C-alpha positions in Angstrom: -17.7 -5.8 -6.4 -15.7 -5.5 -10.0 -13.5 -8.3 -10.5 -9.9 -8.2 -10.5 -8.1 -8.3 -14.3 -5.6 -10.5 -12.9 -3.3 -10.5 -16.0 -3.2 -6.8 -16.3 0.5 -5.1 -16.8 -0.2 -1.1 -17.0 -2.4 0.8 -14.4 -6.3 0.0 -14.6 -8.8 1.9 -12.6 -10.8 -1.1 -12.1 -7.8 -3.1 -10.4 -7.2 0.4 -8.5 -10.9 0.0 -7.3 -10.6 -3.5 -6.2 -7.4 -3.1 -4.3 -8.9 -0.3 -2.7 -11.8 -2.3 -1.5 -9.3 -5.0 -0.5 -7.3 -2.7 1.5 -10.3 -1.3 3.6 -11.3 -4.8 4.2 -8.0 -5.3 5.9 -9.4 -2.8 8.6 -11.9 -5.3 9.5 -12.5 -7.4 12.6 -15.8 -9.3 11.7 -13.9 -12.2 10.1 -17.1 -14.3 9.5 -18.9 -11.5 7.5 -15.7 -10.5 5.9 -15.6 -14.4 4.7 -18.8 -14.0 3.1 -17.7 -10.8 1.3 -14.8 -12.4 0.2 -16.6 -15.2 -1.3 -18.8 -13.4 -3.5 -16.0 -11.2 -4.7 -14.6 -14.6 -6.1 -12.1 -15.3 -3.5 -12.4 -19.1 -1.9 -9.2 -18.9 0.4 -8.8 -16.3 2.9 -7.0 -15.8 6.1 -5.7 -13.0 8.4 -2.1 -12.9 9.9 -2.0 -11.0 13.5 1.6 -10.6 14.4 4.1 -8.8 16.7 2.3 -7.7 19.9 4.4 -9.2 22.2 7.4 -7.3 20.3 5.7 -4.0 20.2 4.4 -4.0 16.9 0.7 -5.0 15.5 1.2 -6.3 11.9 -2.1 -7.3 10.5 -2.3 -8.9 6.9 -5.3 -10.0 5.1 -4.5 -12.9 2.2 -7.2 -13.7 -0.3 -6.7 -16.0 -3.0 -8.4 -17.9 -5.9 -7.4 -19.8 -8.8 -6.2 -16.9 -10.8 -4.5 -14.3 -8.3 -3.1 -14.4 -4.7 -3.5 -11.1 -2.8 -1.3 -9.6 0.2 -3.2 -6.8 1.9 -1.7 -4.8 5.0 -3.7 -3.1 7.4 -2.7 0.6 7.7 -2.4 2.9 11.1 -5.6 2.1 13.6 -6.3 5.1 15.7 -6.3 3.0 18.8 -3.3 1.0 18.3 -0.3 2.4 20.4 2.1 -0.1 18.4 1.3 1.3 15.1 1.6 5.0 16.1 5.2 4.6 17.7 6.1 2.5 14.5 4.9 5.5 12.5 7.5 7.8 14.4 10.4 5.2 14.0 12.5 7.0 11.5 15.8 5.3 11.9 17.7 3.9 9.0 17.7 0.1 8.3 20.0 -0.7 5.3 18.5 -3.1 2.7 20.2 -3.4 -0.6 21.6 -0.3 -2.2 20.1 1.9 0.0 18.1 2.5 3.4 14.8 1.9 4.4 12.6 2.7 7.8 13.4 0.5 10.1 9.9 0.7 11.8 8.5 -0.4 8.5 11.2 -3.2 8.0 10.7 -4.5 11.6 6.9 -4.4 11.3 7.3 -6.8 8.2 9.6 -9.0 9.7 7.3 -9.9 12.6 5.2 -11.4 10.3 7.6 -12.7 7.5 7.7 -16.5 8.4 3.9 -16.8 8.5 3.9 -15.1 5.3 6.1 -17.2 3.5 4.3 -20.3 5.1 1.0 -19.0 3.5 3.1 -18.3 -0.1 4.5 -21.9 0.7 1.2 -23.7 0.9 -1.2 -21.7 -1.1 0.4 -19.8 -3.9 0.8 -21.4 -6.9 2.9 -20.3 -10.1 -0.2 -20.0 -12.3 -1.5 -17.3 -9.9 -0.6 -13.7 -10.5 0.8 -12.0 -7.2 -0.6 -8.9 -5.8 0.3 -6.5 -2.9 -1.9 -3.9 -1.6 -2.4 -1.7 1.3 -3.7 1.8 2.7 -1.4 4.4 4.9 1.0 2.5 6.6 -0.2 -0.5 5.0 0.7 0.6 1.6 4.4 1.2 2.8 4.5 -2.3 4.1 2.8 -3.7 1.0 5.7 -1.9 -1.1 8.5 -3.0 0.9 7.0 -6.4 1.0 7.1 -6.5 -2.7 11.0 -5.8 -3.0 11.4 -8.4 -0.6 9.5 -10.8 -2.5 11.2 -10.1 -5.8 14.6 -10.4 -4.4 13.1 -14.0 -3.2 12.4 -14.7 -6.7 8.9 -14.2 -6.7 6.9 -12.7 -9.9 5.0 -9.7 -8.8 2.0 -8.8 -10.8 1.3 -5.5 -9.4 1.3 -3.1 -6.3 -1.4 -0.8 -5.6 -1.1 1.6 -2.6 -3.4 4.4 -1.4 -1.9 7.3 0.7 1.1 5.6 1.6 4.3 7.4 3.2 7.6 7.4 1.9 9.7 3.7 2.4 13.2 4.9 2.0 16.4 7.1 0.8 17.0 7.9 -2.8 19.2 4.7 -3.4 16.4 2.5 -2.3 14.0 4.2 -4.7 16.3 3.9 -7.6 16.8 0.5 -6.8 13.1 -0.4 -6.6 12.3 1.8 -9.8 14.9 -0.2 -11.3 12.9 -3.7 -11.4 9.2 -3.1 -10.2 8.4 0.7 -11.1 6.0 -0.4 -13.9 4.2 -2.8 -11.6 3.7 -0.2 -9.0 0.9 2.3 -8.7 0.9 4.6 -5.9 -2.4 6.5 -5.8 -2.9 9.6 -3.7 -5.3 12.4 -2.7 -3.4 15.8 -3.6 -4.4 17.2 -0.6 -3.3 13.9 1.6 -0.2 15.2 3.6 0.7 11.8 4.7 2.1 11.1 1.6 5.0 13.8 1.9 6.3 12.0 4.9 8.9 11.4 6.4 9.8 14.6 4.3 13.5 13.5 4.1 12.8 10.3 1.7 11.6 9.4 -1.7 9.1 7.9 -3.1 9.1 4.9 -5.8 6.6 3.5 -8.3 4.3 5.6 -10.6 2.5 8.3 -8.7 -1.5 8.3 -9.3 -2.8 11.4 -8.0 -6.5 12.1 -7.6 -7.4 15.8 -7.8 -10.2 17.6 -5.6 -11.7 18.8 -8.8 -12.2 15.1 -10.0 -9.5 14.7 -12.2 -6.8 11.7 -11.9 -3.3 12.5 -13.0 -1.0 9.5 -13.9 2.6 10.6 -13.3 4.5 8.3 -15.3 8.0 10.6 -15.2 7.1 12.3 -12.0 9.4 10.5 -9.6 12.7 11.3 -11.8 12.5 14.8 -11.0 11.5 14.5 -7.2 13.4 16.0 -4.5 13.2 15.8 -0.5 10.9 18.3 0.9 11.5 20.5 3.5 11.2 18.8 6.9 9.5 21.2 9.3 7.1 22.3 6.5 5.7 19.0 5.8 6.0 17.8 9.2 3.5 21.2 10.1 1.3 20.2 7.1 0.6 16.6 8.2 0.0 17.9 12.1 -2.4 20.6 10.3 -4.3 17.7 8.9 -4.4 15.6 12.0 -6.1 18.6 13.9 -8.6 19.4 10.9 -10.9 17.9 8.9 -8.2 17.6 6.1 -7.8 14.0 7.6 -10.9 13.0 5.5 -8.6 13.0 2.8 -6.2 10.7 4.1 -9.4 8.1 4.9 -9.5 4.8 2.7 -13.3 5.8 2.5 -12.6 8.9 0.7 -10.0 6.9 -1.6 -13.1 4.5 -2.6 -15.4 7.3 -3.2 -13.0 9.3 -5.4 -12.0 5.9 -7.5 -15.5 5.2 -8.0 -16.3 8.8 -9.1 -13.3 8.1 -11.8 -14.4 4.9 -12.7 -18.1 6.2 -13.4 -16.8 9.4 -15.6 -14.0 7.6 -17.2 -13.7 10.8 -19.4 -11.9 12.9 -16.9 -8.7 11.0 -17.0 -5.8 13.3 -17.3 
């Protein structure tokens, strides 16, 4: 596994591949074998936080750290988790800062917040760089957590998400971009319909599109011109994906494969 370039400030394909692997490991339940894999990757400390079952949520966070960095990785939607699927359907608005975010995402973070802060107080040092990542719903939780930690005066080195849905309205997206846009890289496969939802909300951060023909496009100015999408059309797209093989485009394994292909062929950047 390629090491994390822990002081990098701009997009690094090596870091995207590293974070995609950490996001994939966040789905694992074999903690004994995972510990060996993390140690081989250079992480001396790791812990899984599992919170919220009693409150109707199922929030799982993998924390991995070494002397150079501290990584917070959120697990995405699990096929057999009723709590995850109900959370995905919770489109109520929660007021945060200048705008609104999805209440389901807010509450999924809230159930693990105290445990997460305990870990930061006990194991995070200012000499380490702080990173957040996650796939699917986990990416949305990572981005919202990054904003909350920024508001708690933590320095965020980088946020890498994969196939994440939208987090908040235009005011939230704009306020997020005012402080964390240059550290946030939202990686998505161009045929992944999950990233279009909820259709009435907006993305923030810098988009990195992985195209079907093997090209990669970094959208440094893409969100400036973004508009909310047609609700019916995007919901139909997502339902179609869940009923066809197109769902493969959303798989974290597909993201890993495409990023590895990009890393092996750097001349295909666009």
